[in-house]
N, C-alpha and C positions, 0 to 999 in steps of 0.2 A: 190471502195468505201472506204473512210477513216473515222474513228471515232476518235475524239479527246476527251479523257477523259475516264478513266476506273473505275469509281465508280460503285455503285450498278446498276444504270440505264444504264450507258455506257456499262457495261459487258452484261446486258440483251439485249440491242440493237445489240451488236456484235453477240451474240448467235442466235438471230432471223435472222439476215442477212446471217450468215453462213448456217443455216438450209434451207434458201430460195435460196441457190446456189450462193450467192455473194462471190466474192473474197474480203476480208476485211483486211485493214491495220489499226493498232491501235497505237495511241500515248498516253503515260501517263508519267508524270514526274517521278513518283515513279515506277520504272521498275518492281519491284517484284509483283505488282498487275496485271501484264500482263501474269503471268505464266499460269493461268487457261485458258485464251482465246487462248494462243498460242498452248496449247495442243489440243484445239478444232479445230485448223486450221487457226487461224488469224496470220497475219504477223506483226511484230513490226516495227514501224517507230522510228528510232533512234533520229533524230533531225528535228525540224521544221526550215528549212532554204530555201535558194533560190532554191536549187535542189528539195526540196519537192514541192515548188510552181509550178514548171514546170511539175509536174505529172498531173495537171488538175483534172477534175472529180468533184464528190460531196464530200464535207467534212461535217460530222455530228458533231456538237459541243454538248458535253454532260458534261459541266463544271458548277461549282457552281454559278458563278456570272460574272459580267462584268469584274472585276479586274482579275479574273482567265483567262478569254478569252484573254484580252489585254496582260497579262504577257506571255502567251504561244507564242504569235506572236511578242513580243516586239523586239526580236533580228532581225527578218526580217524587222520590221518597220524601225529600224535604217538604215539597208542597203538600203531598198527601197526608203525611204523618204529622208534621209540625203545624200546618195551617188547617188541616181537616177540611179541605175544600174539594178533594177529588172524589167524584162519584162515578163509578163504572156503569154506564147506562146499558152497554151491550155485554153479552157473555164473552169472556176471554179465557182462552186456554193456552198456557205457556208449556211448550214441549221442549225439554232440554236434551239435545242429541250429544252433548259433550260428556266426557268422562271427568267427574269432579270428585269422586269418593263418597263414602256413606255419610260422613260427618257434615260435609259441605251440602250434601242433598237435604239433610234435615234442616240446616239453617236456611237454605234457599226456599224450601217449602214454606217455612214460617215467614220469610221475607215477602213472598208473593201473596200469602194468605192475608197479610196485613192490608193488601189492596183489594181483598175480596176476589182474588183471581185463583183459578185452579191451576196447580202446578203438577206436571207429569214428567217423570224421568223416562227417557227413551235413548240412552246412550247406544250408539251404533258401531258396528264393526264391518269392515269390508273395504275401507279406503276410498280414494277418489273414484276409481274405476267402478267400484260397487255402487257408489252414490249416483253416478251418471247413468248406470244401466238399470237402477232399481233393484240391485241385488244385495243390498245391505242386509244384515241381521240386526235385530234390536232386542234390548232388555227393557220391557215396559213395566213401569212401576205399578200401575193399575189402570184399568179402563176408566175413562173420565165420565162424569155425570153430564157436564156441560159439553155441548158440541160433539156428542158421541158419534153421530153419523159421519160428521166431517172428519173426525179423527180416524175413524175406521177406513175412510177413503184415502186419507193421507198414508196410513200404514200400507195399504195395497199398492200405492204408487212407489213408496220408497223402499219397502222391505220385501225380501223373498222369504224370510222366516223370522219368527219372533217367539219370545216366551213372556207371558204375563206373570210378574212376580207378586209376592204378597204386599210389597210396599216399595216406595221410591228408594229407600235406603238399601233394600236388598237388590234392587235392579242395579244400583251403582256398584255394590259390593261384588256382584257376579261379573260385571263388566271389568272391574279392576282385576279380578282373578283371571279372567280370560286374557287380558293384556299381559299379565304375568307369564302365562303360557306362551304367548306370542314372543315375548322377549327371550325366553329360554330356547324356543324352537329356532329362532334366528341364529343364536350363538352356536347351537349344535350343528345347524346346516352349514354355517361358515366353516367350522372345523372339519366337517365331512368333505367339503370342497378342497380344503387345504390338504387333507390326507390323500385324496385322489390325485391332485396335481403332483404332490411330492412322490407318489408312487410311479409317476410317469404316464399316467392315463391321458390320452389326447383329449383336448378340450371338447371336440365334437362328441366323443364317446362319453365323456362325463355328462354332457347335456342330455344324451340319449338314454343313459342307463341309471343315473343316480336316483331318479324319482320313480323307478319301476316297482320297487319292493314296498313292504309295509312301513319302512322308515320314512316314507314321503310325508310332507305336511305342506300346508299352504305357504309357510315361510321358506321351505326348501324350494318350492316351485318359483316363488317370487325372486329369491336370491339367484336361482339358476337362470331365470329370464334376464336379470340384470348382468349376470356373469357372461352369458352368451352373447348379448347385444352390446356390452360395454356401455350401457346407458347410465347416465348420471342424473336422471330426473329425480326429483324429491317426491317420495310417496308419503313418508312420515318423518317430519323433522326430528333430529336427534333430541332436541329439547323436549318435545312431546313424549318421546319414548322414555326419557329419564323422569319426567313428571309423573307418568303412569307407574313407573317402577317405585317411585317414592310413595305413591298411594298404596301399592302392594306392601311396601315396608311398614306403612302405618297399620295395615290390617294384621300383619304378623305380630307387631308390637302390642296392639290393643287386645288381641285375642290370646296372647301369650303362647303362640305357636312357634317352636324353634324351626328355623329354615336351614337346610343343608346348602342351598344354592343362591339365595337372595343376595348375600353380601358380595359374593364373587361376581355375580351378574351385574349388580349395580356399579361396583367399582370398575369393571371393564368398560361399560358404557360411558361412565364418567371420564375415564382415561381417554377414550376415543374422542369425546367432545372437547376435552381440554387440549388435545393435540393440534387442534386447528380452530381458530377463533371464528372462522367463517361459518355461515349457515350450512349445515350438512344434513344428509339423509341418514336414517337409521342403518342403511345398508353399508355405510362406511366402515361398520364394524368388521366386515369381511376383509377389507384392505388392511386394517390394523392387525387382525389375527394372522393374515397371510404374511405380512411383514415380520411378525414375531417368529413365524416358522422359518423364515429365510435368515433370521439372525441379524 
């Protein structure tokens, strides 16, 4: 099993696979990010080249976007497409766990098809904690022909639930729509906390009562956890949240569907990011909304 990308989610996936008994090889351009997973038993992939292609098996992509994926394989593309020397002797299945949008999905499928490699979308939701515990949910483009049994075993290890869509593009579209829901849920949860605080409800009572009714959501519970513990750990970087919102905006535009909420949500997240140049978590939106309420 090979994992390409050692960001927060990539490392969490590696840890889960290692704990499940897989031999895991990891590639990342910034090699220092691999120190932690190497200590846990992962092997380092030095270069993505023709020799790596001959390894076969399943490659899990955990990279930021389409450009990052193409850049990683660009050297092999030149050798394979321009010089026509690359022959994949072993079956290869590329599984993309990242959210890239439906247009990028179509381009990436064509990109890997040129290598005679099967490409499957499996964008996941559930964050780092979900990846570590095997409680992610996934949107699967279609069940593969190559390495079908190995892929099914991988799904069992990583996902607690999934839906098989009619195509890779539809899997990515539904993941983008899910992420749009997440973005709005977080904003509403932040405003709900601000309302409770401004009414004078004690912090411990907010934590005990706010998620009791039907208004609760995963993001309300995540924000409450951060609010009660004053944790500043990064779950989803703000840049990723804004990228996902931009993909939702692309869907609204391409389909000609008017949105009541999109523009306001996007502008708010962008204002939060521009207020601080440092890397920040999506939860910082609560501080911004809270400070607005205080004037």
